[in-house]
C-alpha positions as a Markdown table, in Angstrom:
| # | Residue | x | y | z |
|---|---|---|---|---|
| 1 | Unk | 69.2 | 86.7 | 119.7 |
| 2 | Unk | 69.5 | 90.6 | 120.0 |
| 3 | Unk | 66.0 | 92.0 | 121.5 |
| 4 | Unk | 64.9 | 95.7 | 122.0 |
| 5 | Unk | 62.0 | 96.7 | 123.9 |
| 6 | Unk | 60.9 | 99.8 | 123.0 |
| 7 | Unk | 58.8 | 102.3 | 125.4 |
| 8 | Unk | 56.7 | 104.9 | 123.2 |
| 9 | Unk | 55.5 | 107.6 | 125.2 |
| 10 | Unk | 55.7 | 111.1 | 126.8 |
| 11 | Unk | 56.1 | 111.1 | 130.6 |
| 12 | Unk | 54.4 | 114.6 | 131.0 |
| 13 | Unk | 51.2 | 113.0 | 129.2 |
| 14 | Unk | 50.2 | 111.2 | 132.4 |
| 15 | Unk | 48.6 | 107.7 | 131.4 |
| 16 | Unk | 50.2 | 108.1 | 127.8 |
| 17 | Unk | 53.8 | 107.8 | 129.3 |
| 18 | Unk | 52.8 | 104.0 | 130.0 |
| 19 | Unk | 55.5 | 102.7 | 127.7 |
| 20 | Unk | 58.2 | 104.8 | 129.2 |
| 21 | Unk | 57.3 | 103.7 | 132.9 |
| 22 | Unk | 57.3 | 100.3 | 131.9 |
| 23 | Unk | 60.8 | 100.6 | 130.6 |
| 24 | Unk | 62.2 | 102.2 | 133.4 |
| 25 | Unk | 60.9 | 99.4 | 135.7 |
| 26 | Unk | 62.2 | 96.8 | 133.3 |
| 27 | Unk | 65.7 | 98.0 | 133.9 |
| 28 | Unk | 65.3 | 97.7 | 137.7 |
| 29 | Unk | 64.8 | 93.7 | 136.8 |
| 30 | Unk | 68.3 | 93.5 | 135.0 |
| 31 | Unk | 67.2 | 91.8 | 131.6 |
| 32 | Unk | 69.9 | 89.8 | 130.1 |
| 33 | Unk | 72.6 | 91.4 | 128.2 |
| 34 | Unk | 71.1 | 90.4 | 124.8 |
| 35 | Unk | 68.1 | 92.7 | 125.9 |
| 36 | Unk | 68.3 | 96.4 | 125.2 |
| 37 | Unk | 65.7 | 98.6 | 126.7 |
| 38 | Unk | 64.9 | 101.7 | 124.7 |
| 39 | Unk | 62.9 | 104.9 | 125.7 |
| 40 | Unk | 61.3 | 106.9 | 122.8 |
| 41 | Unk | 59.2 | 109.7 | 123.0 |
| 42 | Unk | 58.1 | 110.2 | 119.6 |
| 43 | Unk | 59.0 | 107.4 | 117.4 |
| 44 | Unk | 60.4 | 108.3 | 113.9 |
| 45 | Unk | 63.5 | 108.4 | 111.6 |
| 46 | Unk | 66.0 | 107.7 | 114.5 |
| 47 | Unk | 63.8 | 104.5 | 115.2 |
| 48 | Unk | 65.5 | 103.1 | 111.9 |
| 49 | Unk | 68.8 | 103.0 | 113.7 |
| 50 | Unk | 67.3 | 101.4 | 117.0 |
| 51 | Unk | 66.4 | 98.9 | 114.8 |
| 52 | Unk | 70.1 | 98.1 | 113.7 |
| 53 | Unk | 70.7 | 94.6 | 114.2 |
| 54 | Unk | 67.3 | 93.5 | 115.9 |
| 55 | Unk | 66.4 | 90.0 | 115.6 |
| 56 | Unk | 63.2 | 90.5 | 118.1 |
| 57 | Unk | 61.5 | 93.8 | 118.9 |
| 58 | Unk | 58.8 | 94.5 | 121.6 |
| 59 | Unk | 57.0 | 97.7 | 121.5 |
| 60 | Unk | 55.2 | 99.1 | 124.4 |
| 61 | Unk | 52.8 | 101.8 | 123.9 |
| 62 | Unk | 49.7 | 103.2 | 125.3 |
| 63 | Unk | 46.1 | 102.7 | 123.2 |
| 64 | Unk | 43.0 | 105.1 | 123.3 |
| 65 | Unk | 40.6 | 103.2 | 121.7 |
| 66 | Unk | 37.7 | 103.1 | 124.5 |
| 67 | Unk | 36.3 | 99.6 | 123.4 |
| 68 | Unk | 37.8 | 97.9 | 126.7 |
| 69 | Unk | 38.0 | 99.3 | 130.1 |
| 70 | Unk | 41.6 | 101.3 | 131.1 |
| 71 | Unk | 44.6 | 99.4 | 132.0 |
| 72 | Unk | 43.5 | 96.5 | 129.4 |
| 73 | Unk | 46.4 | 95.2 | 127.8 |
| 74 | Unk | 46.3 | 94.0 | 124.1 |
| 75 | Unk | 48.9 | 91.6 | 122.4 |
| 76 | Unk | 49.6 | 91.7 | 118.8 |
| 77 | Unk | 51.7 | 90.0 | 116.5 |
| 78 | Unk | 53.0 | 92.5 | 114.0 |
| 79 | Unk | 53.6 | 91.1 | 110.4 |
| 80 | Unk | 54.2 | 92.7 | 107.3 |
| 81 | Unk | 50.4 | 92.3 | 106.3 |
| 82 | Unk | 48.9 | 93.7 | 109.3 |
| 83 | Unk | 51.4 | 96.3 | 110.4 |
| 84 | Unk | 49.3 | 99.4 | 109.4 |
| 85 | Unk | 46.3 | 98.6 | 111.0 |
| 86 | Unk | 48.1 | 97.0 | 114.4 |
| 87 | Unk | 50.3 | 99.6 | 114.9 |
| 88 | Unk | 47.9 | 102.4 | 113.9 |
| 89 | Unk | 45.7 | 101.1 | 116.9 |
| 90 | Unk | 48.2 | 102.7 | 119.6 |
| 91 | Unk | 48.7 | 106.2 | 119.8 |
| 92 | Unk | 52.6 | 106.5 | 118.7 |
| 93 | Unk | 52.4 | 103.3 | 116.4 |
| 94 | Unk | 51.8 | 104.8 | 113.3 |
| 95 | Unk | 55.0 | 106.6 | 113.6 |
| 96 | Unk | 56.8 | 103.1 | 113.3 |
| 97 | Unk | 54.9 | 102.0 | 110.2 |
| 98 | Unk | 57.2 | 103.7 | 107.7 |
| 99 | Unk | 60.8 | 103.4 | 108.9 |
| 100 | Unk | 60.0 | 99.7 | 109.5 |
| 101 | Unk | 58.6 | 99.5 | 105.8 |
| 102 | Unk | 62.1 | 101.2 | 104.7 |
| 103 | Unk | 64.2 | 99.4 | 106.8 |
| 104 | Unk | 62.5 | 95.6 | 105.7 |
| 105 | Unk | 61.5 | 96.6 | 102.0 |
| 106 | Unk | 61.3 | 93.2 | 100.3 |
| 107 | Unk | 63.4 | 91.5 | 103.6 |
| 108 | Unk | 61.9 | 89.3 | 106.6 |
| 109 | Unk | 60.6 | 91.6 | 109.4 |
| 110 | Unk | 62.3 | 90.6 | 113.1 |
| 111 | Unk | 60.0 | 89.1 | 115.6 |
| 112 | Unk | 57.8 | 92.0 | 116.7 |
| 113 | Unk | 55.1 | 92.0 | 119.5 |
| 114 | Unk | 53.1 | 94.9 | 120.4 |
| 115 | Unk | 51.8 | 95.3 | 124.0 |
| 116 | Unk | 49.5 | 98.0 | 124.6 |
| 117 | Unk | 47.6 | 99.4 | 127.6 |
| 118 | Unk | 44.4 | 101.0 | 127.2 |
| 119 | Unk | 44.3 | 104.4 | 129.1 |
| 120 | Unk | 42.0 | 106.3 | 131.5 |
| 121 | Unk | 43.3 | 110.0 | 130.5 |
| 122 | Unk | 44.4 | 111.1 | 127.0 |
| 123 | Unk | 44.0 | 115.0 | 127.8 |
| 124 | Unk | 45.5 | 115.0 | 131.7 |
| 125 | Unk | 49.2 | 116.4 | 131.6 |
| 126 | Unk | 51.5 | 115.6 | 134.2 |
| 127 | Unk | 53.5 | 112.9 | 135.5 |
| 128 | Unk | 52.1 | 109.9 | 136.9 |
| 129 | Unk | 49.4 | 107.0 | 135.8 |
| 130 | Unk | 45.8 | 106.3 | 136.8 |
| 131 | Unk | 45.3 | 103.6 | 139.0 |
| 132 | Unk | 43.6 | 101.4 | 136.4 |
| 133 | Unk | 46.9 | 101.9 | 134.0 |
| 134 | Unk | 48.9 | 101.3 | 136.8 |
| 135 | Unk | 47.1 | 97.7 | 137.4 |
| 136 | Unk | 47.2 | 97.1 | 133.7 |
| 137 | Unk | 51.3 | 98.0 | 133.6 |
| 138 | Unk | 51.6 | 95.2 | 136.2 |
| 139 | Unk | 50.4 | 92.6 | 134.1 |
| 140 | Unk | 51.8 | 94.2 | 131.2 |
| 141 | Unk | 55.7 | 93.9 | 132.8 |
| 142 | Unk | 54.8 | 90.2 | 133.4 |
| 143 | Unk | 53.7 | 89.7 | 129.9 |
| 144 | Unk | 57.3 | 91.6 | 128.8 |
| 145 | Unk | 59.1 | 89.0 | 130.8 |
| 146 | Unk | 57.3 | 86.2 | 129.2 |
| 147 | Unk | 57.9 | 87.3 | 125.7 |
| 148 | Unk | 61.4 | 88.0 | 126.1 |
| 149 | Unk | 61.8 | 84.4 | 127.6 |
| 150 | Unk | 60.1 | 82.9 | 124.6 |
| 151 | Unk | 62.4 | 85.1 | 121.9 |
| 152 | Unk | 65.3 | 84.2 | 123.6 |
| 153 | Unk | 64.6 | 80.6 | 123.4 |
| 154 | Unk | 64.5 | 80.8 | 119.6 |
């Protein structure tokens, strides 16, 4: 199975860059060859190219709902019927909806998992993460490795 892990975010936007930080740390863990790690600042049309030959997808993004404490990690299964709602919860996820609809018009979506970290600060600029988001990132990374093991065993 060909699995892609997409880290969304902007490193210069503090907590909002959590997806990019996650992918960079995952690279250090030397994922298996069937896993491709992708950094994407602002998902859009180039997302179609990334999805090419993709059988499983894990999306990592920041979430600023404010309903849970910063650092809380959310896990969503993305399906055709809940795609807009689930992806619309994250900061960059809404930009993924149109490309997914275009690519999978009438056909089955690959297995898509969205992992999102509730962020502390959305208006702060600079490289780094708040202490709360760093703690959430540690848990998120464990979740990614777990999800990868499940996807690769299918």
